[in-house]
C-alpha positions, 0 to 999 in steps of 0.5 A, a space after each residue: 601173293 599171286 602165283 607166277 604167270 605160267 609160261 607157254 612157248 612154241 617149239 620155234 621160240 624155245 629153239 630160238 632161245 636155246 640158240 641165243 646167248 648172253 644178255 640177248 637171252 634176257 631180251 629174247 624172253 622179255 619179248 616173248 613174255 610181252 607177246 604172251 600177255 598181249 598176243 596182239 604184239 606178235 609179229 606176222 609169221 611170214 614163214 607160215 606161207 613158206 610152210 603152206 607152199 611146201 605142203 601144197 607142193 608135196 600134196 600135188 607132186 608139183 614142188 617146183 610150181 609151188 615154190 615159184 608161186 611162193 616167190 612170185 607172189 611175195 612182197 619185195 621185202 620178203 621175196 629174197 627170203 622166199 627165194 632162198 627157202 624155195 631154192 633150198 627146199 628144191 635142193 633138199 628134195 632133189 630126186 626124193 619124192 617123200 609122201 605127205 602125211 598128216 601129223 598132229 600137234 601136242 604140248 610137252 611140259 619141261 617142269 613149269 614150262 610148256 612147249 607147243 610142238 607143231 611140226 609142219 608136215 609128216 613125210 614117208 620116205 622111200 624106205 617106208 620110214 615115217 617122220 614128223 618133220 619140223 622145217 627151219 626157215 631162218 636166215 641163220 644156220 641151224 646149229 646141230 645142238 639146237 637141232 637136236 633139242 628140237 628133235 628131242 622134243 619131237 621125239 618126246 611128243 611122237 605118240 601124239 604127233 605121228 605114232 610109231 614115227 621118227 623125228 626129222 628137222 630140215 634146215 631148209 635154206 641149206 637143204 640140210 636134214 638132222 635126225 636124232 642118234 639113238 644115244 642122244 635122248 638120254 643125254 639131251 633130257 637133262 640139258 632140255 630141262 636145264 634150258 627150260 629152268 634158265 628160261 623160266 628164271 628170265 620169264 619170271 624176272 620179266 
C-alpha cells in the first residue's frame, strides 16, 4: 500500500482553514490538495503586490507614494481591494515610522502537516522591539482566535525568522494589530495540533 501524500500548506492557507467551519472546510481542503498536486492550478496571488508595496514604502520612508502607486497601477477589478489595503496601512502607520528589517522563512511541523511560515517583513518599533510581521490583507475581518494561531506559529518559528524577535499580525484593511499574550502559547499549542489533525483527516480523504 502506498503511503499517504504528505501535506504541506502555507501559513495563510492554514489560517484560512482554521477560520472556516462546517462543510466548507472539506471544500477548502480539496482545493488545496488539488493545488498541491498540480501547482499550475494555483490562483494568482495579487496580495503579493500589496506586500511588495508595503515593503517598498517602509524601505524608502515614502509610504504614501508607494500606496498611491499600488492603487494607480491596479486593474479595475483589483483597484477597490488595493485602495482598502492602502488606506488601512496608512492608518495603521499613522505617526509610526517602524524600521524595516530583513526576516527569514521556515517550516514548522504540526505532526504530519508541515506549515510554511513566511512573514512579509520585519519591523523595529520606536521602543526597539523587533517583530516578524505577517500582514493579513483579505476582505473578511481577521478574528482574534485565528490571529492568535498565526502568532503562535510565528513565535514557534522565531529562531529562524528573526532571532530574539516577537510575533506581530496586522489586519491591514482595518489597521488593527495583534500580539500574543504571554500566557497564550501553552494554551494554543494543543489547539494548533488539533486543527492540523482535522486538516489531515480531510486532506487524506480528498
